[in-house]
Structure formats: structure tokens, C-alpha cells
N, C-alpha and C positions, 0 to 999 in steps of 0.2 A: 385933170383927167380928160381925155378926148373920147373915151368910150367906157361904159360900164357894162360888163358882161356878167349875167346872172346864171348860175345853175338854177334849175327850176324846182326839182323835187327836194323838199326839205328847206328850201330858201323862200320860194314864193308859194309852193303848194304843200299843204299839210298831208303828206303821203306816206310817212314812215309806216304806219300801221297797215295800210293797204299793201305796200310792197313786202313787208315782213310776212304777212299772211299768205301772199302769193308765192313767195320763194319758199316758205316753210312747206306749203302744200306741194310745190314742185319737187322739193327734196323728198318729201314723204312718198311721192309717186314712184321713186326709185329705191325706196326702202331706207332712206336716211333721215335722221332727226336733226333739227336745227334750232338752237336757242337764240333768243333775242341778242344776247351779247356776241355770239358767233356772227350773227348777221351784221351787227354794227362793225365788227372787226374787219369784215370783208372790205369796208370802205377806207381802211387805212392805206390801201394801195389801189390797184386796179380791180374792181369788183368782179369783172368777167374772168380774169385770171384766177381769182379766188374760187369762183364756182368750179373752174376746171381742175384746180388742185384738189378740191374736196371730192370730186367725182372722177376717179381715175379711168374707169372703164368707158371706152368710147361709146359703146352701145347705150349705156345708162345715161351718159352725158347728153346724147342726142334725144333720149326720151325725156330727160329733164327740160331741155330747151323747147321741145315740142309741147310739153304740158304748160310751160310758162307762156309760150306763144298763144296757145289756144285759150288760156284763161286770163290773159293780161287785161283785156277790156272789161271783163266781169269784175275783177277786183278793183280796177282803177275807176270804175263808175262811181265809187263812193267818195273819191278825192275832191276836196274843195281848196280854194286858195285860203291862206291865212287871212283872218278878218281885216288886218291892217294893210294888206297889200294894195288895194285899190287907191286908198288915200296916199300911201307912200309913193307909189309910182307916179301919181299925178303931181305930187310935190317935187319929186326929183327930176321929172321930165322937163327938158329944156336946158338943164345944166350941161348935158352932153348926150350923144346918142346912146340909147339903151338897147341891149341885145340879150338873147338867151341862147345858151349852149347846153344841150341836154341829151342824154341817151334814151329819153322817153319817146313817146309817139307824138309827132307834130299835131295830129288831129285833136288829141286830148288837150295839149297846151293851148292851141288856138281856141278850142271850145271854152275853156275856163277863162281865158283872157277876154273873149267876146262877151261872155256872161257878166264879167265885171266891168265892161265898158273901157278896157285899157289896151285892146289889141293894137290900136294905132299908135300907142306910145312907144312901141318897140320897133326900131328900124330894121332889125334883123333877128330871125329865129332859125337856129340850126338844131334839128333834133333827128338823130339817126343812130339806132342801136348798132348798126354795122360799121359805122365810122367812129374812129377813136375821138375822144373829146379834144385831144391835142390837135388833130386834123381839123376838127370843126372850128376851134378857136383861131387857128392860123388862117383858115379860109375866111373867117369872119373879119379878122383884122385887115386882111387884104381887101376885102369888099368895102370896108369902112375907110380904108386908106389911113390906118392908124398904126403907129409903131408899138410893139408890145409894151415898152416902158412908159407909154402914154395912156395905157388902159389898166383897168382893175377887173379882177375876176372875183365875184362874190360867191362863196360856197359854204356848205355846212359840213364838209368832210375833209379829213386829213389828206386823202388821196388827191383830191382836186387842188388843195392848197399847195401840195408838193409840185403838182403840175404847173400851177401859176408861177411858182418860184423858178422852175426849170425854164419856163418860157419868158421869164423876165417881166411878168405882169405883176402889178401890185396885188398881194394876196389878202383879201378881206374875208374874215371868218364871221359866221353868225351861229349862235349857240342854241337856236330853237329847232334845229333839224335832226339829222341822223347822228351827229356827234356833239357831245356836251362841251362846255367851256374848258375843262381840264384836259380833255383829249386834244382839243384844237390848239391849246397853248403849246403843245409839244412841238409844233412846227413853227412857232414864233411868227404868227401872221402879222402883217403890217398894222392891222386893226382887228379887234374882236368886239362885235356888237352883241349885247345881250337882248336887245329888242329893236324894233323898227325905228323908234324915236332916236336912239343912239346912232343908228345908221344914217338917219336923215341929217343929224347934226354933223356927222363926220363929212358928209358930202356938201355941207353948207346950205341945205335946203330948209 
């Protein structure tokens, strides 16, 4: 591999509970209920398309988005990196360039990486809710001058792994995030890691 591209939330950041609570409250603001299983299922494909399909009225959808925007920082303030992340990143650093592609906010990602002392271990960070993850990854590969089949995308969701397959990246699944092992196996990832030690061994670190 000439580049390792990480999804952030659910892979490096322990953020499922914070996001579920935020989206649950956002749905509640327009009179809709959301279960945990429904929320996890949103990530079987494109999560933003799933939001739109569940909220058909444009007025309510805009209210949902506005509630989410206004309360994002409040809910995300509780998020921390998984305890193993700092050591993992330092051990895998140097094998090849590390990067992050996320639909989260860049300021939160950078804040958490700086607090862990690993910001400089990442050569590129692309985080933009308005830009599709596909566009972010393609832009990042161009920036790193790496062909898709020379890179791996590490994610915790079926939707992301499908994207990795479509873009011809190696699809690496981790089962400690938004989707569990059985769900992730449905897309037959190139590798499925149950913990950071197994992921380290896979990358030869």
C-alpha cells in the first residue's frame, strides 16, 4: 500500500453514541422517532440520502438539518479517540502516508489528533459535510499521487466499504464502530479487524 485512508468516526473516534443522540434529537425536532437499529442501517448506503428518504417534506428536512447544524458541536464535545489510537498511529506511521476522509468537521478532527499528539502523523485530512466522501477520496489520491489500487480505505460501515470497492481501493473493515462484524462481512471486505492489534499485524507494523 502507498496510502492508508481512514474514516474518522467509528474508526479512530469513539463517536457512535454522540452521533446517535444528536440525530435522534434532530429527528425528534420534526416529530419523528429514531431507533438505534434504524440509525445503524442508515450507514448501509449513503447516510445523507437515508436522512432525506425518511423526511419527505422539504420544510421538515430543512428544520432537521438546521437543528443538527446548531447542536453538532454540543454533542460532539463528548467524543474522544479510542484509547488504542495514539499507539496504533505511531506504530503504523512510516509504512506509508496516512490520511483521513470524513464527513465530520475538520476542527474537531484536528483538535482530537492534536490532543493525542498525532496530528503530524497524517499527511492529509479531508473533512467536509458538503463534499461527498467519493470526491474527498479522489481528491486525496490525486494530492498524494497514488492510484486507487495502491491505497486502502479503512472504515466501520458497509456504505464506505461499498464505496472503496467501487473506487478500486482495498476495503478494510473494523468491527468496533457503527457496524458489527456480521454486517460488515456482507460486503466481503479484503480484511476485517476485530481490534487495533489485528489491524497493526495486517499492515505489518
